[in-house]
Structures are given as C-alpha cells and as structure tokens.
N, C-alpha and C positions, 0 to 999 in steps of 0.2 A: 512677281508672276503670276500670272492668269493658270489656272486648276488645269488647263489644260489637260481631257483623256489620252494623249499622245504616248506611245511607248517608242522606243529607240529600237529601225529597220533591224529584227527579226535574223540572225547565227550571224553580230558580229564577225569575222573571223583575221585572225593576227595570226599571222606565222612569220615574223620576223621575229628575235631580239633590238633592245639597243646599245650597243657596244661601241666603244670607243667616235663616236658620234655617227656612226653609222648603223643604217636598219641592216641585218645580217641574218641571217639563216641557220635554224641554231640545229646544233651537230649532228641528234638522233630526230626521228622522224617521230616521234607521237607526238599528240595532245589532248588538254583537256579541257570538258566542256564543262559550260558557263552557266549555271542553271537560273535562269529567271524565278522568283521563290514566289509569286504570283499565281503564279497560272503550272508551275511545273515543269520548264518545255525548256529547250533549249537556247537560250540569250547570245551567245557567243563561241568562238573560242578561242586557246593563247596556245604556245608551245610548252610544253613540259620539258624545257630546261634539262638537263645532264650537271658529273661535275668537269665537265669539259668544258662547257659553254659558263661556269661559275669561275674557273680558273682562265678563260679568257678574259674573262668584267676586269675580274681583282690583276691580272695585266696590266688592262690598258690602264685602269686608275691609278695602279703603285706608276705607269710610267706618268703621268698626269701633273700629279703629285706637288713634287716639286717647284713643278715654276707655277700652281694656283694658288699652293701654300705663298710663293715666295710673291704676289701677287696682289698690287694694293688694298686695302681694306674696302675702301670707296668705291674702287673699278668692279667689287665682289658685288660690292649692296647692288650698284646698277642691274646686273644681269639680276638680282635678284630681287629689283624694280620690277624688270623686263619679263622677267617667270607671272610673278604677281598679277600683272596686263593683260598677260594673255592669258592665262585661269580666267580673267571677270573677263574677257571677250569672250571667252568660252562655255559663260556661270553656265549657261540655258540648256544646253545639251550635255554639260556635267551633271546639273540634275535631275535631266531623265534619264543619262543610264546609271546611275548611283541606285535611283528610287527603284530601278528593273533588277540594279543586284543585287540590296539586302532589304528594301522593300521598305525602307522610311518611308512614309506617303510624301508628296511634290511638296508642297510649299515648304517643311522641313525642311527634306533632303536642301530645297535651295538655301533655305537662308542656314545652317548648321554644315553640311556636308560639303558645300562651293561656299559658302559666305567666311565659311573659318579657316580654311588652307589663306584662300587669296590673302584675309586680312594677317594671316603668320608668315607666307612670305613678304608680305612687305612690312610687317614687323622687323623681321632678321634682316632687310636690306636698310632700315632705320638704327639698328643698334650695328651690326659693323659700320659705319659710319659715325655713331659715337662714344662705342665701349674703347676703353682705356686698356691699348694693349699694351705699352708698356706705364712704368711709374719708376719713382727710383725710390727704395727704401734705403736710408744712413746709404754703406759707401758698396750697392750691390742695382741693380737696372735687376728690376721684376717684370720680364718677359712671357708673351700667353703667344704658345703657337700652337698650332694646330695636331691631334692626336698619330692624323695620317686617314689609312686606309679604310675606312668604314662598312661596313656591313650594316644597309637599314632592312631590315625581316618585321612585317608589317601585318596586320590583324586585318580581319574584311569587313569590322561591328561600323568604324567612322573612319574608310578604308584611303581616303585624300588628305584628314585630317588628318591620320597619323602620321602619314608620310612627310605633310610638310611639315608636320612639329621635327620629323626628323633630316628629315634633306634639308630643310632652310637653317638650321642651322649646323647642320655639319659641314653646307657650300658657303657659310657666313663667316664659319671659324678658318677653313682653307685647306678645308678638310675633302679627299674626291671620294667618291659614292656608287660602294653597286647595290640596287636595291631588285630585291623581292619579295614584291605584292604577296597577300595572299590567295591561292590561287580560288578562292570562292567568289573575288571581288574586284578580281583585277583591271577589268578595262579597264578603267579612270585612270592609272597609270601610264597609260598606253598616251592617253592622253596630255596627261601630264608628261609622260619623255617628247611630245611633239610639242610641244612646247616650250619645252627646255631647244629644243633641236633649233627651232624659229626665233629663240631671244638669244641663241650665236654662241653658248658654252664651250668652250676650250674642248676640243672631244679627249672621252676620257675620265671627266670629271666626274659625271653622270651617264651613270648604264645599269640598264634594266635586263634580269633576267628570271621569267618566271618560272613554274616550276613546283613542286613538293619540299613540304619545307625538311623530311627528311633525306631530301638527294637532295638539292640546290641549299637546302638552308644549314645542312650541315657539311655542305664542302665550301660553305662559306664561311665557317664561323671553327672551323676546323684551319683553316687557312692561312699558312706561317704569312702572309705577306696580308692578310690582314687587323689593324691595326687594336682595332672595337669594334663592335658590335653592339647594336641599339636595336633591341625585340621588343614587342609588345605582343599578348595573347597569353595563354593560359599558362598557371603557374607554374603547370606539370613537365610543359615544356620550355619554359623560364629555365628551370631543374635543370636538361636535359643541354639548354644554349649553356646554363654553369657548366656541367662538365667538361662538354666540347670543349672550349674557350678554355677551358685551366691549362690542358695539355702546354699552349700556346704562350698563357702569362696574355691576355691582352685583357684590355680595357673590357666590361663589362655593365652597359646598364639596360637596366631592366623592370620595364612594367606590363603588373600581373594581374591576376583578380583581386577582388573586394567582395566584400557582404555588409556594405556600409549599412549604421542605425541612424534613422534621422529619431533623436529622443526628442518628446516633449514633454516639457517640466507643466507641474500640476495649473501653474497659471499663464501657460500660453493661448493666445487666439486656434481654441483646439481645432475650428472649423480651417479653417487658410492653415495652419501646422496639417492636414490631414489631407488639405488640397496639394498641397508644396509637395506633402510626400509619395502619395499617388505618381504626380507625373514626373520626378525625380524617377522613381522607380519602374515609369512606364512607358520612360521616352525611347525611342529608337524597339519598340516592343518589347523594351528590358534588356537590347542588346547594347548596358553601357555597364563597365566595370564598374565605374564607379555608382554605379543605383543606390539610391536607396530603398533598400530589400527588406529590411529589417526596421519594426515601427515598432520603437517604444511608446506606453503609452501608462500614466498612475492606472491601477488597479480601477480606484475609483473612477476611475474617466472611462473603462473598456467600454462602457457598451453604447456614449454615443460616440463613440471614436467610432467601433465597429458598426454601426450604424451612419457613420455620415463616408466612410470608406467607400460602403455595397454603392451608396447611392452618388459616389466619386467615380464611382471604378464603371457603374455604368454609360457615365458620358462618353466615354473611348470606345467611341465606334472602329468595327470592327472591318477590313476588307482588302479591296483590290489601294493599294499607295495612289493611284491617279482617278480616284474619283470623289469627288470634291467632299468634302465633310468628315471622311476617315481619320480616324486621330491613332489607327493601329493599325501599322499592317502589317503583311507575313513578316515570319523569320526567316534570318538568309538562306536557310539550307531544309530539306529533311529530312538530314541526320539530328540540324539543331533542334526543331521541332518535336523530334520521336522522343528526342533526350528530356526538352523542357514536360512534356507532359510524361512523361515516366517519370521526373520528379514530383511533378502533383500528385499523383497515385503515390509515390511514398509517403509524401505527406497525410494523406489522406488515414495510409495503414499507420504509420506512426502519431494518428488518435485528435494531428490536427481538426479544427474546427473549419469544415471547408462553407463558406463564405458569399462568397458566391465564383462566377468561373468550373474548373476542372476541368478535366485531360479526353474531354469530348471534342470533335471540331467543333468550330464557331457553328451555330444555324446558317445553311445557306453555304457553307465557304469548305465542305468538301474536298474541292479540290486545288490544293497551295500549301505552303506553310503556314496556316492560323494555329495559333493556340489564343483560346478565350482568357481574356485579365481574371486572372485570381484572385481572390486576399484572402488565406489565413486568420483564424484567428486563436485564439488559450495555445499558442503554439508552444512550443517549448526549447528556452533556449542550449539544450543541446542535441536538440532533434536533426534529425538530417537537411530539415531545408531552410533551418533560422544559420548552422553554420558551412553549408555548401555553396559557392556559387551560381547558381541555375540559370543566368542568364537569360530571360524568356519577361513575360509581365507579371511576375507570381511574388504578391506582398507578403511576408507572416509580422501578422501583431503581436504583438509583447507584451507581458505589465511587469511593470518593477513595481517593490514599496515603497523605496524612498531612492533619493540621492544618489548614493553610493551603490544601489543596488544597480538604479540605470547602470552608472559608469560602467561596472564592473561588467552586466552583462553586451555592455557597449566592444565595450572588450576584449570579451569570451573571443574567438574566432583567430585560426591564426594570421583573419590577414589587416587591412589597415590604410585602408586609402581613400574612401568620402568619407562623407558621413554628414552630419545637419542636428545642431540643440537649436527647437522652441522653448521662447520665454517671456515672461510678462515684462523684460527690459533689456537691451541690448546686453550689457553689464551683467546681469545674471545667465546667460546665455555663453556670454565669453570665459566665465569663470567656471563652467562645467566642458565645453569645448579647451580648456586648456587640458584637461585632462584623459580627455579622449586621445589613444596612439593614434593615430590617423595622419593624412596627410594633407588634405580636405580636411573644412567642417563648414556648412554652409550656416551663418546666424540667421534666424529669422528671414528666410528662402531668398539671404543672400545669393546671386548670382553667379556663375561664370567669368570668370579671368581667365581671359589669356594670355598675360603678362604677369601673373603670378605660378611658382612653382606648382609642376601637378605630378607630384610619383606617390608613393606609396611606402608606408613601414613595413617588419614583418615580411610572412609571404605574398606581398603585393608589390615588391621586389625593391629595386633600389637603383640611386640616382631619380633627376630632376629633368621635366621640359617645360617647353616653351618661356620666350622672355628671359632673358637675362643670363635668370637659373639655366634655362635648356644652351644656352650655348656653351655654357661654364664645361656641361661634359664631354666636349667635345677638342675640349683648351690641354695642353701641359702649362706645365709652371716652368721657368727658365732665370737664372738669377745668373749673373756676369759682376766679377766680381773684381772693386777694383783698392792700392793703396788709399785705405782712410783717408791720407790728406792731396790726394788728387781731386782733384773735379773733373767727374761724370757730364759727358754731356747731354 
C-alpha cells in the first residue's frame, strides 16, 4: 500500500449498535468521542451503551445459540471465509482508520493491524473444516461442543487483531458473541459488523455493543446468560473481570500485561540481538503487551550494548503515522502519553541512566500524543521501570553475572507473557528458553506465528489464543458412554 498522506473523513459518527442483525438505537443518548492521537482532535463518535443494551445483546445471542451451535462446522467455515474476504476488500479503509485510531504508521497498520485479522478469520475457517470434533475413546464417544454465549472484551492497541482472535475462534466453535471493543479505538469494529452483516451471519450470532468497561463490560461479565468471558487488557482490569465472573462460575480467559525480557547470552551476535530487541520493544510505539522491554546483557558487554541501543533508537523517526518514513507514531491517547512520560520521570528519579530520549515531547511534536524513544541503562532489576508494564517506547538495559543470574532476573517479575533468547546457536538458546516462565520465547529473532498458542503465565493471564489452541478455549468436552461390548457408531 502506498504511504498516502490521507486521513479518513473527520468526525465519523456511529450512532447505532449492531444487535440481532439490525442496527438499533442505543438505550441512552450519551456518546463517546474517539480521539485522533496524532492531532488530539475528535476523529469520531460512538454510542455509550448501557446495561440495557448489554442485556438486549445477550438475549439475542442466547436466542441464536442453539441453532448456531448446531450448524455444521463446514457451514460455519463458509461464513468465516466470507468475513475474511469482506475484511480483505476493505483493507485500505481499515488500515487508514486504525492508523488514525491507534497511531501506528500506515504501512505497518496495513500489514499488521489489518493483514493479521484477515489471516486469522481465514485460518479459523480452515480449522472449522479440519478440526476433530468427535473421537472414539474406548467405549466413549468424546464430543467437542461450544461453550455458549461469549462476551468478547477487547483492547485498543491491536483492536481488530484482538477481535479476530476471539470472535473468529468463538464463531468457529459454534458460540454466539457479544463484542465490547475498547472505546479508545472502536471504529474498526463497526466496519467488521458491516462485513458480518454482508456475510449473512444469522441474527444474534454476532452482536456489537460499545461503551465503557465499568458499565457495558461489567454488565456482560456478571450476566448469568453469558457462559464465558474472553478479555484482553490490563492486569488490574483482568482481576476485576475474574472477581465479577466468579459469582456465576463462568469460564474466563484472560490475556493481560507483560514485562518481557530479551536475554542476550555472551556468545550472541550482539548487533543483531540489540536491533531485534529494539524492534520488539518499539513496535506500535511500545504499545504491545508482549513487547521486549527489558534487555538483559552480560556485564562485560554492557558498554557495547548501550552504544548499539542508542544508535538503533536514533533510527526510529517519530511523527504523524501518515507521513512517509515515520517508524513511531503517537501513543493511543493523551492519558497513555502522560502515563508513559510519568514512568520515564520515575526511572530517572530511581537512578537509571538515561541514555537517550526522556519525558519531554519530541522536538516539533508538542501537539499530539508523542513520546520520545527512550533507553535506560544500568537499570536495577527491582526498580519500577523494570517491574511494571509501561506500554510505551521505553527499553531498560539490565546487566547480569552469568546464565543463572540472567534466568533469575528474567523470571523475577509478576508477568510471563513473552520474551527472547539470543545465543551463538539455537540449541543453546532453546536450553535457556526452557527455563523462562513465559508463554512465548523468540529464539534468535524468530518471528510471530499466528498458529502457535499466544498467552501467558502468572499475572499475564490464563488461557491461550490463536490456532487450534485458541479454538479449544471456546469448547467444552462431552463424553457419551456405551456398554463396552456394544459397537459405537
């Protein structure tokens, strides 16, 4: 896609919710402004749904469940394939929209923010056809069946990707869905609803209700007719979801925060490792839950690593996501910008060495939600910037004594979502990676695999997304026992 300097039409107004295959007026009259973080102007407006809207959507999903769960998987796959094609047909529109909502540079938004969701829906169409829905185990027939009505509550950093990972899997499994996207970046979800409408999905199978988490989100989580909640967001919000959901003993899948370590072993290609770590840290302006925000280097190689990190960070041009050559767009909101800048100040106060960047606005970008790419050196592993998720373009360099010390530091946070190991051989990197308490580890720059399980240990959540593993989350087991001496069909 060419890097056209074009923005979607300003002030996109969405004043209807999508429930039971109809665009309906919300119960209340309140609205939420969607902010363009590059300019701090209003990009659009969406309904602030309420508990009544959530109730209506759940009722629609419940009414649709029996028929949808009983639809042959090959037919569900056909619908999912139509959704993938519908999104692909609107990919340019979606890339521009998400670049404006989130701030990711346009070229990256096209490849990641749109390309990934298209691929995920297509992959769940394939899985619905190929999955083993039944198998014989001794004298039992073991079935995989849909969990039921699912509330999908999604974040703003990779908005359509996270929607696809949840909604695609849930629909393939035979579940019906109520989607509550983040109010920070919700406009892409309306495009998806239009695509789903055009794909002919039966009424009530997919429903969209926008609004605030403490209102619509909590109403969905506590609803007795919601059988499962799939949530991605902060660890604090995830704890709240777990607490509210416990009252009705529903299934909960949580994909939460991270503080991932990139462990560079003494025999690694240091230049490649530093470059790869910066890329994983700064992607989407650091607004990635699995970002490699701690770079662990041997004490003897600290000076060289610090020099390479500063040189590498200088190549990350900050600016408008629609400008050619920009690698770091704005953060997604003024609140997020202020939060990240506060963390940078905290790092300085706690004694980390500020190697580049800082809490001030980048030169010439005083308006907009911009943060300088920042690298700290000599970071104390117990300090705030080494322990807490910052969610911005901030890298902490931490030194270690030996391999055991590196593993100890890497594991010594409340999180366990992502990470990396760099070594002179894959075999050595694998040996260290096996010791890390985290859900994914990139070996010597290994890339993201959308068919591998994504999820975390510890306070990074529970459950997995993507591929067969993501489909499993939305399925129950049922075993049918015959008399052992009888043949089972």
